C-alpha positions, -999 to +999 in steps of 0.1 A: -006-003+001+012+035-009+001+067+006+008+096-017+009+129+009+011+154-020-016+173-037-030+161-071-009+184-086+022+173-073+019+136-068+011+132-106+045+146-113+073+119-124+097+126-095+068+118-074+053+087-094+089+070-091+087+070-056+064+040-061+057+013-080+033+031-102+025+005-121+012-015-097-008+004-082-051+001-081-069+029-093-101+031-066-109+068-086-096+086-110-122+101-133-110+129-148-079+101-158-052+123-149-034+092-131-037+070-162-022+095-182+006+098-156+012+062-157+016+060-193+043+096-188+060+073-162+059+038-183+087+058-209+101+076-181+112+039-165+120+029-200+141+061-205+159+050-170+160+015-181+183+025-213+208+050-194+210+024-163+221-005-188+243+024-209+263+029-175+260-007-161+279-017-195+310+005-193+313-009-152+308-044-163+334-039-192+358-018-171+353-047-142+356-076-160+385-064-182+405-055-149+395-088-141+422-104-156+453-094-143+470-085-108+466-108-075+438-135-076+420-118-045+418-083-067+405-100-097+381-122-075+368-083-058+363-074-096+341-106-104+315-099-073+313-065-076+303-080-117+281-103-099+264-084-078+257-056-106+243-082-128+217-095-103+209-063-095+202-053-127+176-086-131+159-080-098+154-043-108+138-055-143+119-077-125+101-057-097+115-024-103+146-022-073+176-004-084+196-015-053+189-043-035+211-057-007+225-092-012+200-107+009+171-092-014+186-107-040+185-142-026+150-144-013+138-130-051+161-147-073+158-182-086+170-212-063+197-222-087+211-190-097+212-179-060+237-209-054+258-203-086+265-168-075+267-176-041+297-197-055+309-163-072+312-144-045+324-173-021+308-164+011+322-183+041+305-199+065+294-181+093+311-192+119+343-189+093+325-155+088+332-144+125+366-154+129+380-140+093+359-105+103+378-108+139+410-111+121+407-085+097+392-060+126+427-071+144+444-066+111+436-029+104+439-019+143+477-031+141+485-018+111+465+018+123+445+015+090+414+023+111+384+002+127+357-019+106+329+007+095+297+009+123+276-008+091+296-038+098+295-042+133+254-035+126+258-065+106+277-084+130+255-073+162+223-086+139+244-120+128+240-113+089+273-127+080+269-122+044+262-087+040+290-083+071+315-099+046+306-081+015+303-049+034+342-053+049+355-064+015+344-032-001+356-010+028+395-031+027+388-026-014+377+006-018+390+028+014+420+008+030+441-006-002+439+025-029+461+045-008+491+017-004+509-004-027+482-029-033+508-063-039+505-086-016+541-089+000+537-053+003+513-052+030+507-067+065+513-104+064+482-107+087+459-081+068+471-106+040+456-134+054+424-118+066+415-106+034+425-136+019+400-157+041+373-134+035+376-143-002+379-176+006+413-179-013+446-197+004+474-164+003+496-179-021+469-195-043+485-191-080+456-205-097+433-181-122+398-174-119+378-190-144+364-208-123+344-183-106+337-168-144+321-197-157+300-197-129+291-162-135+285-164-171+266-194-160+245-174-140+238-147-165+227-176-192+203-188-168+188-152-158+194-142-193+208-109-184+237-099-208+212-092-237+210-063-218+245-049-221+267-037-247+286-070-267+320-064-250+306-076-217+296-112-232+333-108-253+351-099-218+331-127-195+339-155-224+374-145-223+382-151-180+366-182-189+398-195-207+427-176-190+455-186-174+485-168-157 
């Protein structure tokens, strides 16, 4: 149920309509037909937003998948997993209109088999391992004087939302902690390298490539039929990762 508190005129503006699922509303009273006309405008605006979203997502995916073919394995996995979440979120937006759902939301709405496949790409540790790995990461950051884990990670831990906590902690380290430092594993504090490897589900010295995760991601994309929405370069880059070797 949606309650529009605006006046009749502002409620019919696209900026107001974008705050609710306008196509799913059941109209009880609209004698002038104004809402019906607004719904048509909203549908056209949704198409425009979808086209823009696909263009922007294509650029981000092409960059992530291109960079996922080189560098340390944990860094390549981070890029592949960001791509997996982007593609799953695009499916959810197309199906439900949600633009930025969390992983726990995606787990509820995605087809069950694709959830299992994407879990393989994301490499999420079991709850007990997640708790230990997050503790190791917090201690490693403190010893290296790199600050604490963000409040949102600690909040997820308190709620025992381990998957969300791991994803947020990974993102914090990859986007906030490492960019200002030399990101080759040997130049990072060993304790931080070890904790990061545990969060990614890889061994510290694992020399293997990421083609297995790329194949899983490609399988999920084919089942969800999402690659057809994006530029051909996205599928091409994903194909190249499936056969990449160090």
